[in-house]
N, C-alpha and C positions, 0 to 999 in steps of 0.2 A: 711540574704538576704533582699534586699531593697524592699520597696513597689512597686517600678517600675518594678522590676524583677518578683515579684509575679503577678502583673497585666498582664505582658506579657505572663507568663506561663498559665494564665487563659483565655487569649484572644481567643475567638472562631474562629478567622480567622487565627490562627497560630497553626500548628501541629508540634510536636517534634518527630523525628524519631531517634532511636539509630542505628547508622551506623556500630557499632560493629567491627571496624577495626582500627588498629594503622596506623598513617602516616609513611611514609618512606622517608629518605634522600638517595640520590644516589650520591656517591662521584666519580663515574666514568663518565666522560663527553664525552667519545669517541663516535663518530657517528658509530653505528654498524648496522643500518637498513636504507640503502639508499632510499628504496621505501617510508618508512614513512617520511623520511626527505623531499623527493620531495613533498609529500602530505602536509606537514607542510609549505613548501615554497609557495605552491599554495594557501593555506589558507590565508597566510599573504597578498597576493596581490589581494585577492578576497573579501576584507571587504567592507561593505556598511553601510550607516548611515540611521537609521530608520527615523530620522527627516528630512533629506534633499534628500534622494534618492527615496522617495515615494511622489507622488503628492497628498497630503491630501486635496487639494482644489477641486478636481473633485467631482461633486455632485453624490450621489448614493442613491439607495432605497433598503433597505434590505428586504422589503416586496414584491419585484418583484417576479413574479411567473415564475418558471423555465419552465412551459409548454408553455410559450410564446416564448421560445428560440427554434429555429428549431433543434438544436443539441439534444434536449430532447424529440422531438416528438416521437422517437422510444421507449422511456422509459414509455410512457403512456400505461396503460393497464386497462382492465375492472375490477372493484372492486364491491363487494357486500356491499352496505351501511348497510345492516342488520348485517353484521359480522365485519365491519371495521368502528369503531367510528370516526376515523380521516377522512376517506373519506366522511362519512355522514356529518360531520361538515363542511368540505371544500366545499362540493357540495351545501350547503344551500345558500351560497351567495359569491360573489367575495370578500366582506369585510372579511368574515371568512377565505377564502383561503389566502388572503394577510396577515392577522394576524398570521395564522399558519406558513406561509413562513417566517415572521419576527422572530418568536420565534425559528423555526428550524434553521435558519441561525445563530442567536446569540448563540444558544446552541452549534452548531458545532464549531464555531470559539472559543467559550469559552473553549471547551475541548482541542482544539489545544493549546491555551494559557497555560492552566494548564499543559498539557503534556510537553510544552517547559520549564516551570519552573522545572518540574521533571527532565528533561534532564540537566538543569543547575546545580541542586544540585548533581545529580548522577555523572556528569562529574567532578565536584569539588572533589568528593570523589575519583574518579579515579586518578585525578591529585595528590591528597595527598598520595594515597596508592601505586601508580605505582612504580615498581622497575626497571624501565628503564628511562633514561633521555629523550629518544626519545618520550616515552609515555607521560611524564610530559609536554614536550614542546607542543605536539599537544593537550593534554587534556586542558591545560591552554588556548590555542587558541579557543578551542570549548566552554569553559565556556563563553568567550566573545561573541561567536556566539549565544549561547542560551540566554544570557541576551538581546541581540539585538532582538531576535525573540519574547521574552516575551514583550519587550517594544513595538514592532510594533503591535502585536495583542492587547495589552492594549490600545494603541492610537486609534486603529480602533474601538474597542468596546466602548470606550468613545464617539466616534462620533455616534455610533449606539444607545447609551443611553439604552442599554439592555445587560445583561450578565447573565450567569448561573454558579452555583457552580460546582465543580468537581464531576463526576459521581462516584458511589460506585465502579464500576469495575476498572476504571482508578486509583482511589485512592488505591485500593488493589494491583494493579499491581505495582504502584510506591513504595508502602511500601515494597513489596517483593524485588524489584530491589535494593532499598537502604539498606535494613536490613540484607542482606547476609554478612557473615563475610569474605567470599572469594572475592577478588577484581575481579576475572574473572567472577563471577556471576553478578556483576554490569555491567561489560563490556558486557556480553552476553545479559542480560536483556535490557539494554538501547541501546547499539550501534547496536546490531543485530536485536532484536525483536521490541522494541518500535520505534526506528529510521527507521527500515525497513518498518513498517506499515505506519509511517508518510510519508516516501518517496513515498509509493504507493498512499496514499491519495493526496499528493501534486502534484503527476504527472498529475492529472486531471486539475490542475490550475484553470483558470476562468470557465471551464466547470462545476466544482463542486461548485465554490463559487458564481458566478453569477453577479459580478459587477467589474468594472475596478480597483477600489482601492484595494480590497482584493485580486484581481488577481495579482497586482503588488507585494503585500506582499508575497503571496504564491509562486510566481516564484522566488523571491530572497531567501526565506527560503529553497525552494526545492534544490537549487544549493548547499547550505551549507550542507543539510542533506545527499546528496550523498557522500560527503567527510567524514561525520561522520560514515556512514556505512562502508566505505572503511577503516577507522581507526580501527573499531572493527575487521574487517576481518584480517587486517595485524597484529594486536596485538595478536589475539587469534589463528592464524594459528599454527597448531602443538601442541596446548595445550592439546587437548583431545586424541591425539594418545598415546596409552599405558598408559592411566591414570588408577590409582587404581580403580577396579570395584565399590567399595563403593562410592568413590568420583564421579565417572562417573554417578552412579545411581542418586545421588543428582542433578546433572545437567539435567539428563533426566526428572526427575520429575518436575523440575523447568520449563523446556521448555514446557512441556505438560500443566502445570497449567497456564503459562503465555499466551499460545495460546488460551486456553479456555476463559481467561479474555479478551483478545483482540477481540475475536469474539463478545463479548457483549459491547465493548467500544463504538461503534457507534449506539447504540440503544437509542433514545431520550426519555427515560422514564420520565425524569423530565418535559419535555414539555407536555407530555400527562397528567401528574399529575397536571400541572398548569391549564389545560383546564378541568380537572375533568373527563377524559375519563376512561373507563374500561381498565386498563393497560394490563391485560392478553390478552384481546381481541385485543387490538391495536398491541401488540407485535407479536401475532400469525400472523396477517395479514401482518405486516411489514416484518417479517422474511421470509414469503412465497413469497414475491413479486419478480418478475424477476429483477428489478433494484437492489434490495439488494443482490440477488444471483450474479449479475454481479460485484457488489462492493466487496463482500467477495472473489470472484474469483481474483479480482485485488489485494486485500490486501494480501492474502496468497501466491499468485504467486511471491511475493517478499520475504516473510519471509522464506518459505521452501527452496528455492535455497540458501539463505544466510547460513542456517544451513548445507545444503549439502556441501557448500564450506569449512566449518570448520570440516567436517567429523563427524557431530553430528546426522546424520540420522541413528542412531543405530537401531537394530531390535526392541527395546522397543519403541523408538520414532516413527519409521515407523508404528508400530502397532497402536499407539495412533493416529497418523495422518490419518491412514486409517479409523479409527472410526470417526474422525472428517470430513472425506471426502476431505482432502486437500493434501494427499500424492502425487497425480498426478502432483502437481506443482513443484516437484523436477526437472522436465524436463526443466523448464524455466531458463533463465539467471538470475543470482543474481543481485540485485539492484545496487551494486557498479560497477559491470562490465558493466551493461546496461548504467550507467551514464558516462562511460568512465574513471572511477577512478582506475579500476583494469583491467588487461589483462584477456582474457577468460580462460587461463590455470592457473591462480593464485588460486589454491585450489583443492578441491576434486571433482571428477565427476565420475559417474558410466558409463564408456564408454562401458560396456557390454549391457547397455540399448540402443536399436537401435535409438530411437528418440533423446535421450540425445546425443549420438554420432553424429547424423545428425546435431543437433543444434550447437554443438561445432565446427563442420567442416564448418558451415555457419556463425560463429560468426563475421567475418570481411567482409563478402560478402555484396556488396552494392545493388545488384539487382538479384533476383532469378526468373527464368522462372516458371510460375505457373503449367503447365501441368505435367512435370516430377515429381514435388513435390506431386501433388495430387495422382499420381500413387503410390509413395512410402508411403504416409500417409494412403492410403486406405489399403495397405498391412500390415502396422504396427498397425492398430487399434486393441485394446485389446477386445476380445469377452466379458469379464466380465464387462467392462465399457459400451460397447454398449448395453448389456442386461438391463442396469439400466435406459435407456432413452426412451422417447417416439419417435416414428419414426418422422423424419423431412425431408422436402424437402427444401434445401437451395441453392439459386442461388448465385454464387460468380462471380462478374463481376470485373475483374482487368483491369485497364486502364493504358495507357502509352502515354502521350501527345507528346513525342519525336519520336514516331514511329507509323505506322498504326496498327489498332487493330488485324490484321491478323498475326503479328509477334509473336515470341515465348515469348515476354515479356508482352503480354496482352492476354485477351480472356474472354469468358463468358461460365461458366459451371454450370450445375445443379448437385448438390451433394445430394444423398439420404443416410441418416444416420438412422440406426435402429438396432434392435437385430440381423437382418440377415447380417449385415456388412455395408460397405461403398462402394457405387457405384457412379461413376461420368461419365458425358458425356457432350458434347457441348450443350448449351441451344438451343432448337428449338424455332422459332418464335411463340409467343402466349402460350408457355408452362407454366403452372401454377407452382408457388412455394409458400411454406409457408412464406418465408422471403427472401428478396433480400439484399445482401451486396455489395456495390460498393466502390471500393478503388483504389488508384493508386498502381503501382508496388512497390514503396518504402514502403508503409504501409504493403502490402502483405509480402514483404521481412522481415520487422520487426516482424511481427506475426510469420512467419514460423521459423525464427532464434531464437525465444523466447525472443526477446528484449522487446516485449510488448504483452499483452494478447488481444485477440479479444474483450472482454468486455471493456477494457480500451480504445482501439482504437475507439470503438463506442462512448463511453462517452466523449472523448476529441475531437470528430468531425473529426477524420481521416477516419472513415468509415460511409457512408450514409446507413441507415437501413430502409427498408420499409417492413411492414408486422408484423408477430407475433414475438415479441422479445423473448418470452419464447422458441420458436423453435430454435432461433439462438444459445441458450446456448448449444445445442447439439454438436456444434463444439468442445467443450471441450472433447468430447469422443475420438477424434482422433488427437487433436492438442497438 
């Protein structure tokens, strides 16, 4: 072995992972999967160049404070400086707040970059091991996509002059995804779980990122990620039907472990360590905050439906998800369908569940009248979910610029949610509410049909929110 090879093996910035899988040649070149072929054709005409399709000359400031953005006014909440060291530090001066914002931003984008490299390597493994020529074609195309994503984030972080190493939880997740001997486990971990979470985060676009340059990058990456999730769904559909119980149990354990790791993926421990904060104290305050509750809602509202579409919400997985508090997101539309890459009926759905059946029936509807849906939702609300929330009075104001407010497509209602049930009535003048949500009928339709969660709609500016954001989270009890 040469000295150069030894030096490379000892290089602290290089990790070696045993992918434990032989490569496969496929000598049958027949096109057997037209839907995957269509996705491949779409990917070929949707390429972009990280060097020329992003305006890198736009000035930006990564220390900009999100609370200056009116979209984030709803996400501000009272914190106790004695129990939250991050809040105490940021409250001391604007310079502190801006420095924290700079590091938070660089940390988040760094984790996206590391995740994209993980996707690059994982998809190269899929390309090598896939036993279908259609899978090899698309996987090869995705490898190019992922290389472009890494390049774009690397260019951006170079301009930021600040970056962070990969987190322990993300590193562990990528090791698990790459180290499995079965190719479908890499498919499942990367295409369905990791890419599903990425698509959820990227769906916030510039609302999450905060400046026009990274917003351009994120928007371009997001469009690619929707196809990547669709690739995983199309390739894995039917794989878990009638699988040997021992093999299925391995997949169930993997899904539960991966979701636990993803739950911790967006916790900026490294930033807190940089500033010397009490990490346990900072983490407790961070995880209890309403904005993080909204983000976790958005994240798992993509992952759980993806698994449902594959038939992987087995009794064991359902029990684990119930313990994690994320099983309720099975009722949402999966991310590939939401992005228009798959049809609503391409996969598994529990049509015995009334709300799931309702959402499937509304999947292609462009405009939904609010009042009849409120009546249905009030009747479908689950008592066990309502028993877990604090009572909330939520004003929902649905507007429609193309018609008078008195028409069926718009209106203003006060919805009371609590252990006693869900009641609604037209809002009376001057009637108080804990929180007010104002949206157009298109956004209302997207929320009701499951194409977007209410927290995501707030974060990306589709819903104007006034009042107590924590009370607004009560909507999840019946949506």
